[in-house]
KELO-889057 format. One record per residue (C-alpha): residue in three letters; x, y, z. Coordinates in pm, whole numbers. Each point is the difference from the previous one (the first is absolute). Last residue first. Example, Ala and Ser with C-alpha at 12.3 -4.5 7.8 and 13.67 -1.06 7.14 Angstrom:
<rs>
+-----+--------+--------+--------+
!  aa !      u !      v !      w !
+-----+--------+--------+--------+
! SER !   1367 !   -106 !    714 !
! ALA !   -137 !   -344 !     66 !
+-----+--------+--------+--------+
</rs>
This chain:
<rs>
+-----+--------+--------+--------+
!  aa !      u !      v !      w !
+-----+--------+--------+--------+
! SER !  -1373 !   1584 !   1627 !
! LYS !     93 !   -324 !    209 !
! LYS !   -164 !   -332 !    -64 !
! GLU !   -148 !   -131 !    330 !
! VAL !    107 !   -302 !    173 !
! VAL !   -255 !   -296 !      0 !
! ALA !     46 !   -218 !    278 !
! GLY !    118 !   -359 !    -85 !
! ASP !    255 !    -36 !    269 !
! LYS !    279 !     41 !   -174 !
! ASP !   -108 !    330 !   -102 !
! TYR !   -262 !     14 !   -331 !
! GLN !    -26 !    196 !   -315 !
! VAL !   -260 !    -10 !   -257 !
! SER !    -67 !     55 !   -338 !
! GLY !   -160 !    113 !   -313 !
! THR !   -197 !    -57 !   -284 !
! ARG !    240 !   -216 !   -237 !
! ARG !   -131 !    -73 !   -356 !
! GLY !     -6 !   -387 !    -27 !
! LYS !   -338 !    -49 !   -168 !
! GLU !   -168 !    -89 !    329 !
! ASP !    125 !    271 !    167 !
! TYR !    304 !     31 !    163 !
! GLN !    122 !     60 !    432 !
! TYR !    341 !    -33 !     94 !
! GLU !    134 !    -82 !    344 !
! VAL !    277 !    208 !    207 !
! VAL !    122 !   -167 !    267 !
! ALA !    266 !     75 !    233 !
! VAL !    -24 !    390 !     95 !
! GLY !    101 !    224 !    232 !
! ASN !     74 !    271 !   -192 !
! ASN !    396 !     26 !     31 !
! PRO !     84 !   -288 !    203 !
! ASN !   -199 !   -212 !   -221 !
! ASN !   -186 !   -263 !    213 !
! ALA !     83 !   -335 !     50 !
! VAL !   -116 !   -351 !   -109 !
! ASN !    260 !   -270 !    106 !
! LYS !    188 !   -132 !   -255 !
! ASP !    340 !    -53 !    219 !
! ILE !    166 !    279 !   -219 !
! ASP !   -277 !    239 !    109 !
! MET !   -306 !     46 !   -211 !
! THR !   -189 !    215 !   -252 !
! ILE !   -331 !   -149 !   -150 !
! ARG !   -122 !    108 !   -361 !
! LYS !   -335 !   -160 !   -108 !
! VAL !   -249 !    -24 !   -303 !
! MET !    270 !     25 !   -282 !
! ALA !   -122 !   -113 !   -356 !
! GLY !     55 !   -289 !   -129 !
! HIS !   -342 !    -96 !   -127 !
! GLU !    -19 !   -332 !    260 !
! ASP !    103 !    323 !    274 !
! TYR !    327 !     39 !    130 !
! VAL !    157 !     60 !    308 !
! SER !    305 !    193 !     74 !
! THR !    295 !    -26 !    285 !
! THR !    186 !    294 !    102 !
! VAL !    338 !    -94 !    214 !
! PRO !    248 !    215 !    172 !
! LEU !   -185 !    292 !    156 !
! ARG !    196 !    366 !     22 !
! LYS !    -12 !    238 !    258 !
! GLY !    268 !   -192 !    192 !
! SER !     50 !   -324 !   -183 !
! LEU !    133 !   -185 !   -295 !
! PRO !    111 !   -314 !    -24 !
! GLU !    335 !    -44 !     54 !
! ASP !    265 !    -14 !   -289 !
! ASP !    240 !    282 !    146 !
! GLN !   -113 !    217 !   -286 !
! ASP !   -430 !    -86 !     82 !
! TYR !   -224 !   -245 !    -61 !
! GLN !   -338 !      7 !   -164 !
! THR !   -186 !   -270 !    -18 !
! VAL !   -262 !    -38 !   -270 !
! GLU !   -295 !   -255 !    -45 !
! LEU !   -305 !   -112 !   -196 !
! MET !    160 !    124 !   -344 !
! TYR !   -251 !   -136 !   -297 !
! GLY !    226 !   -163 !   -268 !
! ASN !   -250 !   -284 !    -96 !
! GLU !    205 !   -228 !    144 !
! ASP !     49 !    165 !    370 !
! ILE !    240 !    271 !     70 !
! VAL !    156 !     70 !    346 !
! ASN !    235 !    279 !     18 !
! ALA !    328 !    102 !    154 !
! ARG !     63 !    342 !     14 !
! LYS !    336 !    194 !     78 !
! ALA !    205 !    279 !    118 !
! TRP !   -305 !    202 !    176 !
! GLY !    -12 !    297 !    184 !
! SER !   -232 !    231 !   -170 !
! TYR !    223 !    193 !   -153 !
! LEU !    214 !   -267 !   -145 !
! ASN !    248 !   -234 !    225 !
! SER !    310 !   -149 !   -119 !
! LEU !    110 !   -379 !    -42 !
! GLN !    360 !    -42 !    -56 !
! GLY !    112 !    -28 !   -322 !
! GLY !    308 !    228 !     14 !
! THR !   -166 !    225 !   -232 !
! ASN !   -304 !     14 !    223 !
! HIS !   -280 !   -232 !      3 !
! VAL !   -389 !     -5 !   -102 !
! SER !   -170 !   -329 !      0 !
! PHE !   -337 !   -142 !   -144 !
! ASN !    -88 !   -330 !      0 !
! LEU !   -235 !   -226 !   -120 !
! VAL !   -126 !    196 !   -299 !
! ASP !   -229 !   -149 !   -268 !
! GLY !    126 !    -80 !   -307 !
! ASN !   -159 !   -353 !    -95 !
! LYS !    339 !    -99 !     82 !
! THR !    -19 !     82 !    280 !
! ASN !    218 !    330 !     96 !
! LYS !    304 !    160 !    200 !
! PHE !     16 !    386 !     -7 !
! LEU !    345 !    127 !     92 !
! PHE !      1 !    384 !     83 !
! TYR !    322 !    229 !    -53 !
! SER !    226 !    270 !    169 !
! VAL !   -219 !    117 !    350 !
! GLY !    227 !    217 !    278 !
! ILE !    122 !   -153 !    332 !
! ASP !   -212 !    233 !    218 !
! GLY !   -312 !    -34 !   -189 !
! CYS !    -95 !     97 !   -346 !
! ASN !   -284 !    249 !     63 !
! GLU !    201 !    274 !     42 !
! GLU !    305 !     -1 !   -218 !
! THR !    252 !   -245 !     -6 !
! CYS !    -12 !   -196 !   -338 !
! ASP !    274 !   -192 !    -44 !
! TYR !    164 !    -50 !   -365 !
! LEU !     20 !   -236 !   -267 !
! THR !    268 !    181 !   -223 !
! ASP !    -64 !     72 !   -367 !
! ALA !     16 !    385 !     90 !
! MET !   -265 !    -37 !    283 !
! TYR !   -223 !   -333 !     55 !
! ASN !   -289 !   -135 !    190 !
! ALA !    -80 !   -326 !    -93 !
! MET !   -363 !   -238 !    -50 !
! ARG !    105 !   -362 !    -19 !
! VAL !   -263 !   -309 !    -75 !
! LEU !   -229 !    140 !   -251 !
! TYR !   -181 !   -310 !   -168 !
! GLY !     56 !     28 !   -409 !
! LYS !    -25 !   -396 !     20 !
! GLU !    386 !    -14 !    -83 !
! ASP !     65 !    253 !    334 !
! TYR !    -24 !    342 !     12 !
! SER !    252 !    258 !    115 !
! PHE !    -97 !    368 !     72 !
! ARG !    211 !    329 !     34 !
! LEU !    -62 !    305 !    163 !
! GLU !    133 !    389 !    -21 !
! TYR !   -109 !    246 !    237 !
! PHE !   -150 !   -184 !    275 !
! PRO !   -188 !    138 !    331 !
! CYS !   -219 !   -319 !     68 !
! PHE !   -265 !    190 !    221 !
! PRO !      8 !    331 !   -147 !
! ASN !    -45 !   -172 !   -367 !
! MET !    218 !   -113 !   -264 !
! VAL !    230 !    271 !     13 !
! VAL !     44 !    287 !   -252 !
! GLU !    229 !    124 !   -310 !
! GLU !    -45 !    344 !    -78 !
! LYS !   -172 !     50 !   -332 !
! ALA !   -176 !    320 !    143 !
! LEU !   -343 !   -182 !    -50 !
! ASN !    117 !   -294 !    213 !
! TYR !    250 !   -311 !    -46 !
! ARG !     17 !   -329 !     51 !
! LEU !    281 !   -265 !   -122 !
! GLU !    -40 !   -346 !    -30 !
! GLN !    279 !   -296 !    -90 !
! ILE !   -123 !   -358 !   -124 !
! MET !    237 !   -254 !     63 !
! GLU !    123 !   -219 !   -288 !
! ASN !    386 !     50 !     79 !
! GLU !     31 !    176 !   -322 !
! LEU !   -273 !    280 !    105 !
! LYS !   -331 !     31 !    -52 !
! THR !    -82 !    340 !      0 !
! TRP !   -352 !    174 !    184 !
! VAL !    -51 !    348 !     17 !
! PHE !   -309 !    145 !    230 !
! ASN !   -202 !    322 !    -22 !
! HIS !   -172 !    260 !    158 !
! ILE !    100 !    -94 !    313 !
! ASN !    -89 !    229 !    372 !
! ASN !   -103 !   -306 !    191 !
! ARG !   -376 !     85 !     -3 !
! ASN !      8 !    -13 !   -412 !
! GLU !    189 !    300 !   -189 !
! ILE !   -175 !    143 !   -284 !
! PRO !     -3 !     21 !   -421 !
! GLU !   -320 !     81 !   -105 !
! GLY !   -203 !   -258 !   -189 !
! ASN !   -362 !    209 !    124 !
! GLU !    -42 !   -279 !    287 !
! GLY !    355 !     59 !     83 !
! LEU !    324 !   -187 !   -109 !
! PHE !    271 !   -175 !    150 !
! ARG !    254 !   -130 !   -187 !
! MET !    202 !   -352 !   -105 !
! ALA !    329 !   -108 !   -145 !
! ILE !    108 !   -274 !   -158 !
! ARG !   -219 !   -296 !    -10 !
! MET !     80 !   -258 !   -209 !
! GLY !   -175 !    -62 !   -325 !
! SER !    296 !   -144 !   -207 !
! GLU !     10 !    363 !   -185 !
! ASN !     14 !    181 !    317 !
! LEU !   -334 !     85 !    189 !
! THR !    -92 !    338 !    131 !
! TYR !   -292 !    -14 !    299 !
! GLU !   -245 !    268 !     57 !
! LEU !   -125 !    -16 !    350 !
! ILE !   -340 !    146 !     49 !
! SER !   -240 !    171 !    268 !
! ALA !    308 !     44 !    276 !
! GLY !    -56 !     86 !    317 !
! GLY !    140 !   -388 !    140 !
! SER !   -297 !    -95 !   -231 !
! LYS !   -273 !    209 !   -106 !
! VAL !   -326 !    -95 !   -148 !
! SER !   -168 !    -66 !   -301 !
! GLU !   -361 !   -114 !     22 !
! ASN !    -80 !   -383 !    -61 !
! LYS !   -259 !    -18 !    333 !
! ASN !    239 !   -199 !    151 !
! ASN !    270 !    270 !     -9 !
! LEU !    224 !     57 !   -348 !
! PHE !    376 !     63 !    -59 !
! HIS !    156 !     74 !   -316 !
! LYS !    359 !   -155 !   -146 !
! ILE !    169 !    132 !   -328 !
! GLN !    265 !   -181 !   -196 !
! LYS !    130 !    215 !   -265 !
! ASP !    281 !   -103 !   -275 !
! ALA !   -266 !     57 !   -234 !
! GLU !   -312 !     42 !    179 !
! TYR !   -144 !   -287 !    216 !
! THR !   -284 !     -3 !    236 !
! TYR !     -4 !   -151 !    368 !
! THR !   -276 !    -74 !    251 !
! ILE !    -19 !    -48 !    362 !
! LYS !   -277 !    -93 !    199 !
! ALA !   -126 !      3 !    335 !
! ALA !    249 !    215 !    142 !
! GLY !    397 !    -15 !    139 !
! ILE !     91 !   -320 !   -172 !
! SER !    -28 !   -186 !    349 !
! SER !   -392 !    -15 !     -5 !
! TYR !   -250 !    134 !    243 !
! ASP !   -222 !    138 !   -242 !
! LEU !   -211 !   -254 !   -173 !
! LEU !   -159 !    -49 !   -334 !
! VAL !   -240 !   -198 !    -70 !
! GLY !     47 !   -245 !   -279 !
! ASN !    -56 !   -351 !    143 !
! ARG !    238 !    169 !    321 !
! ASN !    216 !    274 !    -78 !
! TYR !    334 !    162 !    -40 !
! GLU !     59 !    119 !   -323 !
! VAL !    347 !     14 !   -202 !
! SER !    -40 !    140 !   -383 !
! GLU !    163 !     46 !   -327 !
! LEU !    311 !   -236 !     42 !
! GLN !    228 !    -30 !   -334 !
! LYS !   -124 !   -344 !   -165 !
! SER !     46 !    176 !   -318 !
! GLU !   -386 !    -86 !    -57 !
! ASN !    -82 !    167 !    274 !
! TYR !     36 !   -114 !    381 !
! THR !   -241 !    -56 !    309 !
! PHE !    117 !    -82 !    344 !
! LYS !   -279 !    -80 !    254 !
! TYR !     97 !     23 !    379 !
! ASN !   -185 !   -235 !    176 !
! ASN !   -244 !    -24 !    310 !
! VAL !   -150 !   -325 !    -29 !
! SER !   -331 !   -132 !    -75 !
! GLN !    -42 !    115 !   -373 !
! ALA !    390 !    -51 !    -31 !
! GLU !    -50 !   -358 !     27 !
! GLU !   -162 !    -57 !   -320 !
! ALA !    197 !    247 !   -168 !
! THR !    317 !   -205 !    105 !
! LEU !    249 !    104 !    239 !
! SER !    352 !     71 !     47 !
! HIS !    211 !     10 !    253 !
! THR !    235 !    317 !    -61 !
! GLY !    -97 !    274 !   -215 !
! LYS !    266 !    282 !   -133 !
! GLU !    -42 !    346 !    -13 !
! ILE !    299 !    218 !   -188 !
! ASP !    287 !     26 !    218 !
! TRP !    196 !    364 !    -73 !
! PRO !   -212 !    105 !    272 !
! THR !    235 !   -137 !    247 !
! GLU !    -66 !   -208 !    320 !
! THR !   -202 !   -269 !   -144 !
! PHE !   -173 !   -330 !    113 !
! GLN !   -226 !   -220 !   -247 !
! ILE !   -337 !    124 !    -49 !
! HIS !   -242 !   -287 !    179 !
! ARG !   -290 !   -255 !    -38 !
! PHE !     36 !      4 !   -361 !
! TYR !   -206 !     26 !   -330 !
! ALA !    103 !     20 !   -365 !
! VAL !   -163 !    190 !   -326 !
! ASN !    124 !      5 !   -347 !
! GLU !      8 !   -347 !   -179 !
! GLN !     55 !   -216 !    279 !
! VAL !    280 !    179 !    217 !
! SER !    156 !   -279 !    267 !
! GLU !    308 !    -72 !   -228 !
! GLN !     88 !    376 !      1 !
! GLN !    -22 !      0 !    408 !
! SER !    230 !   -251 !     59 !
! GLU !   -130 !   -366 !    136 !
! VAL !    -20 !   -165 !    348 !
! GLN !   -293 !   -265 !     21 !
! LYS !   -283 !    165 !    168 !
! PRO !    -21 !    -53 !    310 !
! LYS !   -277 !   -199 !    200 !
! GLN !   -210 !    140 !    244 !
! ASN !     44 !   -180 !    324 !
! CYS !    258 !    264 !     99 !
! SER !   -246 !    271 !     29 !
! PHE !   -223 !   -257 !    168 !
! LEU !    219 !    -78 !    263 !
! VAL !     62 !    359 !     35 !
! VAL !   -317 !     99 !     73 !
! ALA !    -18 !   -287 !    264 !
! PHE !    330 !    100 !    191 !
! LEU !   -108 !    387 !     32 !
! ALA !   -315 !   -126 !    112 !
! ILE !    178 !   -179 !    297 !
! LEU !    270 !    305 !     38 !
! VAL !   -281 !    180 !     70 !
! ILE !   -193 !   -163 !    245 !
! LYS !    208 !    185 !    274 !
! PHE !   -164 !    309 !   -145 !
! SER !   -232 !     41 !    270 !
! LYS !   -368 !    -35 !   -148 !
! MET !   -229 !    341 !   -139 !
+-----+--------+--------+--------+
</rs>
């Protein structure tokens, strides 16, 4: 394999192809729903299971035959029935929804979610087979609990059994979580927050996720929350709902490192919502260093499938990840878009064997 000194030329060519694809006119998800089916390139970013799946960057049915897409199907009441990640009707197993397909059924005030793989077989997500939501009279989610394959109450991999949500007077969504013993638990070990409050803009895009205690904005100083504490996250979005900037702050507004050493991510997004580049910064607003490289670029094929992921230093030189020696990962697919494997290379193009 040739040296990756030419990789940036290839990347530039793919970026040009992607940018030259004509983007769709901005429209809301409901406006794009024709009859009971709609197609989208991407799923709107979320940080909470309170959000129901929404698509961004709409496609026509004809375009969906050749572009990887999320197919949304609705019932006669315009309730979401299923989301499938597919191309030309073939389910694909590398989606951002935790499965190749999710389905919803409705029983009185319950909305029941199942996960399926690319063979249409039931699978678990986060250790749970079923998510059972409770809806209020307006259809808003106010609670959710995890169930096993036989419908028995269980805890997920983060020891959460159920969520409780409340819309506050200031329009924030308050989120609390409990285990089977009805004890309040954290979101996950890497972000040990108890009560979270979410803020959305007029388009329904998430703009802030904040850590609260007793109605007070709170600095988490537990392990994984950096040396100055973590209080809230800010998100800057494009008009289409793509996240351009993701930053972490303490109560004083300072950037604050998370467990992996980063405090801000700046993304480069093309017109069709594909993330071409991510640059990570620490709490001093300096490019990430040490055992983490600051820049990651991604290359996509004409179907919207990622075919290459490249790590770089801040000067855009292809560089080996200090943790595993990998600089480039290439993804392989069959003719129907199903991922068949991947190969890892170092910056000089030598194959790096995968660790077992």
